[in-house]
BADRENFI-462949 format. One record per residue (C-alpha): residue number from 0; residue in three letters; chain; x, y, z. Coordinates in steps of 0.1 Angstrom, whole numbers, m for minus. Example, Ala and Ser with C-alpha at 12.3 -4.5 7.8 and 13.67 -1.06 7.14 Angstrom:
BEGIN
<rec><resi>0</resi><resn>ALA</resn><chain>A</chain><px>123</px><py>m45</py><pz>78</pz></rec>
<rec><resi>1</resi><resn>SER</resn><chain>A</chain><px>137</px><py>m11</py><pz>71</pz></rec>
//
This chain:
BEGIN
<rec><resi>0</resi><resn>MET</resn><chain>A</chain><px>0</px><py>0</py><pz>0</pz></rec>
<rec><resi>1</resi><resn>VAL</resn><chain>A</chain><px>28</px><py>24</py><pz>9</pz></rec>
<rec><resi>2</resi><resn>SER</resn><chain>A</chain><px>46</px><py>16</py><pz>m23</pz></rec>
<rec><resi>3</resi><resn>VAL</resn><chain>A</chain><px>16</px><py>25</py><pz>m45</pz></rec>
<rec><resi>4</resi><resn>PHE</resn><chain>A</chain><px>10</px><py>58</py><pz>m25</pz></rec>
<rec><resi>5</resi><resn>SER</resn><chain>A</chain><px>47</px><py>66</py><pz>m29</pz></rec>
<rec><resi>6</resi><resn>LYS</resn><chain>A</chain><px>46</px><py>60</py><pz>m67</pz></rec>
<rec><resi>7</resi><resn>VAL</resn><chain>A</chain><px>14</px><py>81</py><pz>m71</pz></rec>
<rec><resi>8</resi><resn>LYS</resn><chain>A</chain><px>30</px><py>109</py><pz>m50</pz></rec>
<rec><resi>9</resi><resn>ASP</resn><chain>A</chain><px>61</px><py>108</py><pz>m73</pz></rec>
<rec><resi>10</resi><resn>VAL</resn><chain>A</chain><px>40</px><py>110</py><pz>m105</pz></rec>
<rec><resi>11</resi><resn>VAL</resn><chain>A</chain><px>20</px><py>139</py><pz>m91</pz></rec>
<rec><resi>12</resi><resn>LYS</resn><chain>A</chain><px>52</px><py>157</py><pz>m80</pz></rec>
<rec><resi>13</resi><resn>TYR</resn><chain>A</chain><px>69</px><py>153</py><pz>m114</pz></rec>
<rec><resi>14</resi><resn>SER</resn><chain>A</chain><px>37</px><py>162</py><pz>m133</pz></rec>
<rec><resi>15</resi><resn>ILE</resn><chain>A</chain><px>35</px><py>195</py><pz>m113</pz></rec>
<rec><resi>16</resi><resn>MET</resn><chain>A</chain><px>72</px><py>202</py><pz>m119</pz></rec>
<rec><resi>17</resi><resn>TYR</resn><chain>A</chain><px>68</px><py>195</py><pz>m156</pz></rec>
<rec><resi>18</resi><resn>ALA</resn><chain>A</chain><px>37</px><py>217</py><pz>m159</pz></rec>
<rec><resi>19</resi><resn>CYS</resn><chain>A</chain><px>55</px><py>246</py><pz>m141</pz></rec>
<rec><resi>20</resi><resn>LEU</resn><chain>A</chain><px>85</px><py>243</py><pz>m163</pz></rec>
<rec><resi>21</resi><resn>THR</resn><chain>A</chain><px>64</px><py>241</py><pz>m195</pz></rec>
<rec><resi>22</resi><resn>HIS</resn><chain>A</chain><px>43</px><py>272</py><pz>m184</pz></rec>
<rec><resi>23</resi><resn>CYS</resn><chain>A</chain><px>75</px><py>292</py><pz>m176</pz></rec>
<rec><resi>24</resi><resn>THR</resn><chain>A</chain><px>90</px><py>282</py><pz>m209</pz></rec>
<rec><resi>25</resi><resn>PHE</resn><chain>A</chain><px>60</px><py>292</py><pz>m230</pz></rec>
<rec><resi>26</resi><resn>GLU</resn><chain>A</chain><px>54</px><py>324</py><pz>m210</pz></rec>
<rec><resi>27</resi><resn>TYR</resn><chain>A</chain><px>89</px><py>338</py><pz>m208</pz></rec>
<rec><resi>28</resi><resn>VAL</resn><chain>A</chain><px>111</px><py>320</py><pz>m234</pz></rec>
<rec><resi>29</resi><resn>GLY</resn><chain>A</chain><px>91</px><py>311</py><pz>m265</pz></rec>
<rec><resi>30</resi><resn>ASP</resn><chain>A</chain><px>62</px><py>291</py><pz>m279</pz></rec>
<rec><resi>31</resi><resn>PHE</resn><chain>A</chain><px>46</px><py>278</py><pz>m310</pz></rec>
<rec><resi>32</resi><resn>VAL</resn><chain>A</chain><px>19</px><py>297</py><pz>m330</pz></rec>
<rec><resi>33</resi><resn>VAL</resn><chain>A</chain><px>m5</px><py>286</py><pz>m357</pz></rec>
<rec><resi>34</resi><resn>CYS</resn><chain>A</chain><px>m12</px><py>313</py><pz>m383</pz></rec>
<rec><resi>35</resi><resn>ASN</resn><chain>A</chain><px>m48</px><py>320</py><pz>m392</pz></rec>
<rec><resi>36</resi><resn>GLY</resn><chain>A</chain><px>m59</px><py>344</py><pz>m419</pz></rec>
<rec><resi>37</resi><resn>PRO</resn><chain>A</chain><px>m45</px><py>360</py><pz>m451</pz></rec>
<rec><resi>38</resi><resn>SER</resn><chain>A</chain><px>m30</px><py>392</py><pz>m438</pz></rec>
<rec><resi>39</resi><resn>MET</resn><chain>A</chain><px>6</px><py>380</py><pz>m439</pz></rec>
<rec><resi>40</resi><resn>GLU</resn><chain>A</chain><px>5</px><py>363</py><pz>m473</pz></rec>
<rec><resi>41</resi><resn>PRO</resn><chain>A</chain><px>27</px><py>356</py><pz>m493</pz></rec>
<rec><resi>42</resi><resn>THR</resn><chain>A</chain><px>52</px><py>354</py><pz>m464</pz></rec>
<rec><resi>43</resi><resn>LEU</resn><chain>A</chain><px>30</px><py>333</py><pz>m441</pz></rec>
<rec><resi>44</resi><resn>HIS</resn><chain>A</chain><px>m2</px><py>313</py><pz>m449</pz></rec>
<rec><resi>45</resi><resn>SER</resn><chain>A</chain><px>m30</px><py>300</py><pz>m428</pz></rec>
<rec><resi>46</resi><resn>LYS</resn><chain>A</chain><px>m21</px><py>268</py><pz>m409</pz></rec>
<rec><resi>47</resi><resn>ASN</resn><chain>A</chain><px>17</px><py>277</py><pz>m409</pz></rec>
<rec><resi>48</resi><resn>ILE</resn><chain>A</chain><px>32</px><py>268</py><pz>m375</pz></rec>
<rec><resi>49</resi><resn>LEU</resn><chain>A</chain><px>58</px><py>293</py><pz>m363</pz></rec>
<rec><resi>50</resi><resn>LEU</resn><chain>A</chain><px>84</px><py>292</py><pz>m336</pz></rec>
<rec><resi>51</resi><resn>THR</resn><chain>A</chain><px>85</px><py>324</py><pz>m316</pz></rec>
<rec><resi>52</resi><resn>GLU</resn><chain>A</chain><px>107</px><py>338</py><pz>m289</pz></rec>
<rec><resi>53</resi><resn>ARG</resn><chain>A</chain><px>98</px><py>362</py><pz>m261</pz></rec>
<rec><resi>54</resi><resn>ILE</resn><chain>A</chain><px>132</px><py>372</py><pz>m247</pz></rec>
<rec><resi>55</resi><resn>SER</resn><chain>A</chain><px>141</px><py>399</py><pz>m272</pz></rec>
<rec><resi>56</resi><resn>THR</resn><chain>A</chain><px>107</px><py>416</py><pz>m270</pz></rec>
<rec><resi>57</resi><resn>ARG</resn><chain>A</chain><px>114</px><py>422</py><pz>m232</pz></rec>
<rec><resi>58</resi><resn>PHE</resn><chain>A</chain><px>149</px><py>434</py><pz>m233</pz></rec>
<rec><resi>59</resi><resn>HIS</resn><chain>A</chain><px>155</px><py>450</py><pz>m267</pz></rec>
<rec><resi>60</resi><resn>ASN</resn><chain>A</chain><px>139</px><py>477</py><pz>m288</pz></rec>
<rec><resi>61</resi><resn>PRO</resn><chain>A</chain><px>118</px><py>465</py><pz>m317</pz></rec>
<rec><resi>62</resi><resn>ARG</resn><chain>A</chain><px>134</px><py>464</py><pz>m351</pz></rec>
<rec><resi>63</resi><resn>ARG</resn><chain>A</chain><px>119</px><py>473</py><pz>m385</pz></rec>
<rec><resi>64</resi><resn>GLY</resn><chain>A</chain><px>111</px><py>442</py><pz>m405</pz></rec>
<rec><resi>65</resi><resn>ASP</resn><chain>A</chain><px>106</px><py>419</py><pz>m375</pz></rec>
<rec><resi>66</resi><resn>ILE</resn><chain>A</chain><px>74</px><py>397</py><pz>m376</pz></rec>
<rec><resi>67</resi><resn>ILE</resn><chain>A</chain><px>57</px><py>399</py><pz>m343</pz></rec>
<rec><resi>68</resi><resn>ILE</resn><chain>A</chain><px>28</px><py>383</py><pz>m324</pz></rec>
<rec><resi>69</resi><resn>ALA</resn><chain>A</chain><px>8</px><py>409</py><pz>m304</pz></rec>
<rec><resi>70</resi><resn>VAL</resn><chain>A</chain><px>m24</px><py>413</py><pz>m286</pz></rec>
<rec><resi>71</resi><resn>SER</resn><chain>A</chain><px>m50</px><py>428</py><pz>m310</pz></rec>
<rec><resi>72</resi><resn>PRO</resn><chain>A</chain><px>m57</px><py>464</py><pz>m301</pz></rec>
<rec><resi>73</resi><resn>THR</resn><chain>A</chain><px>m93</px><py>459</py><pz>m312</pz></rec>
<rec><resi>74</resi><resn>ASP</resn><chain>A</chain><px>m100</px><py>426</py><pz>m294</pz></rec>
<rec><resi>75</resi><resn>PRO</resn><chain>A</chain><px>m78</px><py>418</py><pz>m264</pz></rec>
<rec><resi>76</resi><resn>LYS</resn><chain>A</chain><px>m88</px><py>381</py><pz>m266</pz></rec>
<rec><resi>77</resi><resn>GLN</resn><chain>A</chain><px>m71</px><py>377</py><pz>m300</pz></rec>
<rec><resi>78</resi><resn>PHE</resn><chain>A</chain><px>m35</px><py>377</py><pz>m311</pz></rec>
<rec><resi>79</resi><resn>ILE</resn><chain>A</chain><px>m23</px><py>392</py><pz>m344</pz></rec>
<rec><resi>80</resi><resn>CYS</resn><chain>A</chain><px>7</px><py>384</py><pz>m365</pz></rec>
<rec><resi>81</resi><resn>LYS</resn><chain>A</chain><px>22</px><py>415</py><pz>m383</pz></rec>
<rec><resi>82</resi><resn>ARG</resn><chain>A</chain><px>55</px><py>430</py><pz>m395</pz></rec>
<rec><resi>83</resi><resn>ILE</resn><chain>A</chain><px>70</px><py>460</py><pz>m378</pz></rec>
<rec><resi>84</resi><resn>ILE</resn><chain>A</chain><px>71</px><py>489</py><pz>m403</pz></rec>
<rec><resi>85</resi><resn>GLY</resn><chain>A</chain><px>78</px><py>518</py><pz>m380</pz></rec>
<rec><resi>86</resi><resn>ILE</resn><chain>A</chain><px>95</px><py>523</py><pz>m347</pz></rec>
<rec><resi>87</resi><resn>PRO</resn><chain>A</chain><px>93</px><py>553</py><pz>m323</pz></rec>
<rec><resi>88</resi><resn>GLY</resn><chain>A</chain><px>101</px><py>586</py><pz>m341</pz></rec>
<rec><resi>89</resi><resn>ASP</resn><chain>A</chain><px>96</px><py>572</py><pz>m376</pz></rec>
<rec><resi>90</resi><resn>ARG</resn><chain>A</chain><px>74</px><py>591</py><pz>m401</pz></rec>
<rec><resi>91</resi><resn>ILE</resn><chain>A</chain><px>48</px><py>570</py><pz>m418</pz></rec>
<rec><resi>92</resi><resn>VAL</resn><chain>A</chain><px>33</px><py>582</py><pz>m451</pz></rec>
<rec><resi>93</resi><resn>LEU</resn><chain>A</chain><px>m2</px><py>569</py><pz>m457</pz></rec>
<rec><resi>94</resi><resn>LYS</resn><chain>A</chain><px>m20</px><py>569</py><pz>m491</pz></rec>
<rec><resi>95</resi><resn>ASN</resn><chain>A</chain><px>m57</px><py>577</py><pz>m488</pz></rec>
<rec><resi>96</resi><resn>ASN</resn><chain>A</chain><px>m77</px><py>567</py><pz>m519</pz></rec>
<rec><resi>97</resi><resn>ALA</resn><chain>A</chain><px>m111</px><py>582</py><pz>m528</pz></rec>
<rec><resi>98</resi><resn>PRO</resn><chain>A</chain><px>m138</px><py>575</py><pz>m502</pz></rec>
<rec><resi>99</resi><resn>PRO</resn><chain>A</chain><px>m158</px><py>543</py><pz>m507</pz></rec>
<rec><resi>100</resi><resn>THR</resn><chain>A</chain><px>m192</px><py>547</py><pz>m524</pz></rec>
<rec><resi>101</resi><resn>ASP</resn><chain>A</chain><px>m225</px><py>531</py><pz>m515</pz></rec>
<rec><resi>102</resi><resn>THR</resn><chain>A</chain><px>m237</px><py>519</py><pz>m549</pz></rec>
<rec><resi>103</resi><resn>ALA</resn><chain>A</chain><px>m224</px><py>513</py><pz>m584</pz></rec>
<rec><resi>104</resi><resn>ALA</resn><chain>A</chain><px>m244</px><py>544</py><pz>m595</pz></rec>
<rec><resi>105</resi><resn>ASP</resn><chain>A</chain><px>m226</px><py>566</py><pz>m570</pz></rec>
<rec><resi>106</resi><resn>ALA</resn><chain>A</chain><px>m193</px><py>552</py><pz>m583</pz></rec>
<rec><resi>107</resi><resn>ALA</resn><chain>A</chain><px>m202</px><py>560</py><pz>m619</pz></rec>
<rec><resi>108</resi><resn>ILE</resn><chain>A</chain><px>m212</px><py>596</py><pz>m610</pz></rec>
<rec><resi>109</resi><resn>LEU</resn><chain>A</chain><px>m181</px><py>601</py><pz>m590</pz></rec>
<rec><resi>110</resi><resn>ALA</resn><chain>A</chain><px>m159</px><py>586</py><pz>m618</pz></rec>
<rec><resi>111</resi><resn>SER</resn><chain>A</chain><px>m175</px><py>608</py><pz>m645</pz></rec>
<rec><resi>112</resi><resn>THR</resn><chain>A</chain><px>m173</px><py>641</py><pz>m625</pz></rec>
<rec><resi>113</resi><resn>LYS</resn><chain>A</chain><px>m139</px><py>639</py><pz>m609</pz></rec>
<rec><resi>114</resi><resn>PRO</resn><chain>A</chain><px>m106</px><py>622</py><pz>m616</pz></rec>
<rec><resi>115</resi><resn>LYS</resn><chain>A</chain><px>m95</px><py>600</py><pz>m588</pz></rec>
<rec><resi>116</resi><resn>LEU</resn><chain>A</chain><px>m73</px><py>620</py><pz>m564</pz></rec>
<rec><resi>117</resi><resn>ILE</resn><chain>A</chain><px>m47</px><py>603</py><pz>m542</pz></rec>
<rec><resi>118</resi><resn>GLU</resn><chain>A</chain><px>m39</px><py>621</py><pz>m510</pz></rec>
<rec><resi>119</resi><resn>PHE</resn><chain>A</chain><px>m10</px><py>614</py><pz>m488</pz></rec>
<rec><resi>120</resi><resn>THR</resn><chain>A</chain><px>m10</px><py>620</py><pz>m450</pz></rec>
<rec><resi>121</resi><resn>GLU</resn><chain>A</chain><px>18</px><py>618</py><pz>m425</pz></rec>
<rec><resi>122</resi><resn>GLU</resn><chain>A</chain><px>19</px><py>603</py><pz>m391</pz></rec>
<rec><resi>123</resi><resn>TYR</resn><chain>A</chain><px>47</px><py>599</py><pz>m366</pz></rec>
<rec><resi>124</resi><resn>VAL</resn><chain>A</chain><px>51</px><py>569</py><pz>m344</pz></rec>
<rec><resi>125</resi><resn>PRO</resn><chain>A</chain><px>52</px><py>581</py><pz>m308</pz></rec>
<rec><resi>126</resi><resn>ARG</resn><chain>A</chain><px>76</px><py>569</py><pz>m281</pz></rec>
<rec><resi>127</resi><resn>GLY</resn><chain>A</chain><px>65</px><py>536</py><pz>m267</pz></rec>
<rec><resi>128</resi><resn>PHE</resn><chain>A</chain><px>46</px><py>526</py><pz>m298</pz></rec>
<rec><resi>129</resi><resn>ILE</resn><chain>A</chain><px>52</px><py>507</py><pz>m331</pz></rec>
<rec><resi>130</resi><resn>TRP</resn><chain>A</chain><px>36</px><py>508</py><pz>m365</pz></rec>
<rec><resi>131</resi><resn>ILE</resn><chain>A</chain><px>26</px><py>473</py><pz>m378</pz></rec>
<rec><resi>132</resi><resn>GLU</resn><chain>A</chain><px>13</px><py>461</py><pz>m411</pz></rec>
<rec><resi>133</resi><resn>GLY</resn><chain>A</chain><px>4</px><py>429</py><pz>m428</pz></rec>
<rec><resi>134</resi><resn>ASP</resn><chain>A</chain><px>24</px><py>418</py><pz>m459</pz></rec>
<rec><resi>135</resi><resn>ASN</resn><chain>A</chain><px>m9</px><py>415</py><pz>m477</pz></rec>
<rec><resi>136</resi><resn>SER</resn><chain>A</chain><px>m19</px><py>452</py><pz>m478</pz></rec>
<rec><resi>137</resi><resn>GLU</resn><chain>A</chain><px>m51</px><py>445</py><pz>m497</pz></rec>
<rec><resi>138</resi><resn>ASN</resn><chain>A</chain><px>m64</px><py>422</py><pz>m470</pz></rec>
<rec><resi>139</resi><resn>SER</resn><chain>A</chain><px>m50</px><py>433</py><pz>m436</pz></rec>
<rec><resi>140</resi><resn>SER</resn><chain>A</chain><px>m64</px><py>451</py><pz>m406</pz></rec>
<rec><resi>141</resi><resn>ASP</resn><chain>A</chain><px>m33</px><py>468</py><pz>m392</pz></rec>
<rec><resi>142</resi><resn>SER</resn><chain>A</chain><px>m19</px><py>502</py><pz>m380</pz></rec>
<rec><resi>143</resi><resn>ARG</resn><chain>A</chain><px>m34</px><py>518</py><pz>m412</pz></rec>
<rec><resi>144</resi><resn>TYR</resn><chain>A</chain><px>m67</px><py>511</py><pz>m396</pz></rec>
<rec><resi>145</resi><resn>TYR</resn><chain>A</chain><px>m61</px><py>515</py><pz>m358</pz></rec>
<rec><resi>146</resi><resn>GLY</resn><chain>A</chain><px>m29</px><py>535</py><pz>m357</pz></rec>
<rec><resi>147</resi><resn>PRO</resn><chain>A</chain><px>3</px><py>527</py><pz>m339</pz></rec>
<rec><resi>148</resi><resn>ILE</resn><chain>A</chain><px>1</px><py>501</py><pz>m311</pz></rec>
<rec><resi>149</resi><resn>PRO</resn><chain>A</chain><px>18</px><py>502</py><pz>m277</pz></rec>
<rec><resi>150</resi><resn>GLN</resn><chain>A</chain><px>50</px><py>481</py><pz>m275</pz></rec>
<rec><resi>151</resi><resn>GLY</resn><chain>A</chain><px>35</px><py>465</py><pz>m244</pz></rec>
<rec><resi>152</resi><resn>LEU</resn><chain>A</chain><px>10</px><py>446</py><pz>m266</pz></rec>
<rec><resi>153</resi><resn>VAL</resn><chain>A</chain><px>39</px><py>427</py><pz>m283</pz></rec>
<rec><resi>154</resi><resn>LYS</resn><chain>A</chain><px>41</px><py>392</py><pz>m270</pz></rec>
<rec><resi>155</resi><resn>SER</resn><chain>A</chain><px>68</px><py>375</py><pz>m291</pz></rec>
<rec><resi>156</resi><resn>ARG</resn><chain>A</chain><px>89</px><py>377</py><pz>m322</pz></rec>
<rec><resi>157</resi><resn>VAL</resn><chain>A</chain><px>87</px><py>351</py><pz>m350</pz></rec>
<rec><resi>158</resi><resn>VAL</resn><chain>A</chain><px>120</px><py>332</py><pz>m354</pz></rec>
<rec><resi>159</resi><resn>CYS</resn><chain>A</chain><px>111</px><py>306</py><pz>m380</pz></rec>
<rec><resi>160</resi><resn>ARG</resn><chain>A</chain><px>84</px><py>287</py><pz>m398</pz></rec>
<rec><resi>161</resi><resn>LEU</resn><chain>A</chain><px>83</px><py>251</py><pz>m388</pz></rec>
<rec><resi>162</resi><resn>TRP</resn><chain>A</chain><px>53</px><py>238</py><pz>m408</pz></rec>
<rec><resi>163</resi><resn>PRO</resn><chain>A</chain><px>49</px><py>229</py><pz>m436</pz></rec>
<rec><resi>164</resi><resn>LEU</resn><chain>A</chain><px>83</px><py>212</py><pz>m436</pz></rec>
<rec><resi>165</resi><resn>SER</resn><chain>A</chain><px>88</px><py>220</py><pz>m473</pz></rec>
<rec><resi>166</resi><resn>GLU</resn><chain>A</chain><px>87</px><py>257</py><pz>m464</pz></rec>
<rec><resi>167</resi><resn>MET</resn><chain>A</chain><px>107</px><py>255</py><pz>m431</pz></rec>
<rec><resi>168</resi><resn>ARG</resn><chain>A</chain><px>130</px><py>286</py><pz>m428</pz></rec>
<rec><resi>169</resi><resn>MET</resn><chain>A</chain><px>142</px><py>314</py><pz>m406</pz></rec>
<rec><resi>170</resi><resn>LEU</resn><chain>A</chain><px>121</px><py>346</py><pz>m408</pz></rec>
//
C-alpha cells in the first residue's frame, strides 16, 4: 500500500514540476503559434506553424522588419501576426484613396465628374509605440486602420516557420 502511494506521489510531484517548467518556458522564453488568416500572405499562410521567442521583446527595442505576435488592439482576446514597419520617431506616409461609395451608380457619378485623387498624409510613431502592417496590404487590418500600437502589446517575435516542412525557414 505504501509503495503505491509513494509512486502516485512521485507521479503527481513530477507532473506538477513539468507543468510549471512548461508554463514558464511558454510564458517567458518562447512558444509555437499557428497562423490564421490571409494578412501576412505571401510570407505566411493559414495553418503555418511558427516558432516564436519572447526574450528579445522584453529586453531589446523592436526592429523594423521583424514579424511579431501581439495582442489585438481591437480585441484583447485575439492575437495578431504582423510585420513592424515603423519604430518610435519614424514618419509614416499613408496613401488615402477616394472615399468608398454606397452603390455602383454613386461610383459611376463620382468617376464621371472627378478624376481620382490620391492624397498622402503623414503620421509619426510616438515613443513607446510601433507601426505594424500585414504583408498582404489589400487584406490586412493593421496600423493603417487602428494607428500605432503600444509596445506592451507585443508578446513575441517570430523566429522561423516550422510547418509545412517544405517551407521551413528562418524569418
